[in-house]
VOPAGU-2260 file (C-alpha; in pm, 1 decimal, decimal comma):
REM VOPAGU-2260
SITE   aa  ch    i         X         Y         Z
SITE  UNK   A    0       1,9       2,9      -1,2
SITE  UNK   A    1     112,7     355,4     -63,1
SITE  UNK   A    2     136,2     566,6     248,4
SITE  UNK   A    3     230,5     929,9     302,4
SITE  UNK   A    4     601,2     987,3     341,2
SITE  UNK   A    5     548,2    1302,8     551,7
SITE  UNK   A    6     287,1    1127,5     773,3
SITE  UNK   A    7     519,8     838,7     832,3
SITE  UNK   A    8     817,1    1071,4     901,7
SITE  UNK   A    9     611,8    1281,3    1156,4
SITE  UNK   A   10     489,7     966,8    1337,6
SITE  UNK   A   11     801,6     753,0    1309,4
SITE  UNK   A   12     982,5     638,5    1626,6
SITE  UNK   A   13    1241,5     905,9    1691,7
SITE  UNK   A   14    1528,4     664,9    1766,6
SITE  UNK   A   15    1484,4     501,8    1427,2
SITE  UNK   A   16    1435,4     826,6    1247,2
SITE  UNK   A   17    1723,8    1019,8    1399,4
SITE  UNK   A   18    1990,3     753,1    1483,8
SITE  UNK   A   19    2203,8     505,6    1293,6
SITE  UNK   A   20    2136,7     638,2     940,7
SITE  UNK   A   21    2395,4     509,8     709,2
SITE  UNK   A   22    2444,5     789,8     450,7
SITE  UNK   A   23    2576,8     572,3     168,6
SITE  UNK   A   24    2257,8     361,3     190,6
SITE  UNK   A   25    2039,5     680,4     193,1
SITE  UNK   A   26    2230,2     813,4    -106,2
SITE  UNK   A   27    2179,8     485,1    -295,4
SITE  UNK   A   28    1799,9     524,2    -258,0
SITE  UNK   A   29    1808,7     896,7    -341,8
SITE  UNK   A   30    1989,5     801,4    -663,7
SITE  UNK   A   31    1718,0     540,7    -734,0
SITE  UNK   A   32    1446,7     808,4    -689,6
SITE  UNK   A   33    1633,5    1055,9    -914,3
SITE  UNK   A   34    1638,8     787,9   -1181,7
SITE  UNK   A   35    1266,7     723,4   -1123,6
SITE  UNK   A   36    1330,9     369,2   -1011,5
SITE  UNK   A   37    1080,8     235,6    -757,8
SITE  UNK   A   38    1198,3     166,7    -407,9
SITE  UNK   A   39    1128,1    -166,9    -247,8
SITE  UNK   A   40     846,1    -155,6      -2,0
SITE  UNK   A   41     920,4     -80,7     358,7
SITE  UNK   A   42     782,3    -282,3     647,8
SITE  UNK   A   43     603,4    -150,1     961,6
SITE  UNK   A   44     688,7    -365,7    1254,0
SITE  UNK   A   45     456,6    -229,5    1521,1
SITE  UNK   A   46     324,1      75,4    1702,7
SITE  UNK   A   47     505,0     178,8    2015,0
SITE  UNK   A   48     444,6     413,9    2304,4
SITE  UNK   A   49     714,0     682,3    2302,7
SITE  UNK   A   50     670,9     924,0    2592,4
SITE  UNK   A   51     294,6     894,1    2587,8
SITE  UNK   A   52     279,2     931,0    2200,5
SITE  UNK   A   53     202,4     640,5    1976,5
SITE  UNK   A   54     480,2     606,1    1712,8
SITE  UNK   A   55     548,5     383,6    1405,6
SITE  UNK   A   56     838,1     142,6    1434,3
SITE  UNK   A   57     964,6       1,0    1100,5
SITE  UNK   A   58    1107,4    -346,5    1066,5
SITE  UNK   A   59    1279,2    -266,0     739,1
SITE  UNK   A   60    1316,9      54,1     535,4
SITE  UNK   A   61    1472,1     333,6     744,0
SITE  UNK   A   62    1709,7     431,5     467,7
SITE  UNK   A   63    1436,6     421,6     199,4
SITE  UNK   A   64    1203,7     627,5     403,4
SITE  UNK   A   65    1479,1     884,2     482,3
SITE  UNK   A   66    1570,6     904,7     111,1
SITE  UNK   A   67    1196,4     947,7      19,3
SITE  UNK   A   68    1161,0    1220,2     269,6
SITE  UNK   A   69    1474,1    1406,7     150,4
SITE  UNK   A   70    1342,5    1388,7    -209,2
SITE  UNK   A   71     997,6    1517,7    -107,9
SITE  UNK   A   72     820,5    1209,1    -226,0
SITE  UNK   A   73     446,3    1215,2    -159,5
SITE  UNK   A   74     417,3     844,2     -90,7
SITE  UNK   A   75     618,9     531,0     -30,1
SITE  UNK   A   76     521,1     164,6     -78,8
SITE  UNK   A   77     463,0     -23,9     246,1
SITE  UNK   A   78     403,5    -397,9     272,3
SITE  UNK   A   79      34,0    -451,0     301,6
SITE  UNK   A   80      -2,8    -594,4     655,8
SITE  UNK   A   81    -263,9    -554,6     936,8
SITE  UNK   A   82     -34,6    -321,3    1124,6
SITE  UNK   A   83      32,3    -106,1     816,2
SITE  UNK   A   84    -340,6     -80,1     756,2
SITE  UNK   A   85    -390,3      14,0    1128,6
SITE  UNK   A   86    -117,7     277,0    1106,2
SITE  UNK   A   87    -288,4     425,3     792,8
SITE  UNK   A   88    -615,2     448,9     974,3
SITE  UNK   A   89    -474,5     583,4    1316,3
SITE  UNK   A   90    -240,3     840,2    1152,5
SITE  UNK   A   91    -456,1     916,1     840,8
SITE  UNK   A   92    -170,8     820,7     615,8
């Protein structure tokens, strides 16, 4: 399913969003986007409580989501799972 990049970014678990980002991997995906190549779907693992706020935790795809955000992509493909559909509904993605 295609979900909002900005919505995912805004509701993403901060420790995943802000830490351990490997720049060469992000640049690889930025280059794919520049060449209009589709990114593999990311996977949402679960929703977590982070300081009283519900956040999205990804199981796979932090570098793809970071690249999509940097390139101002409107949407990103997410594996169609029950948790992804729940996140879409909860966060209006």
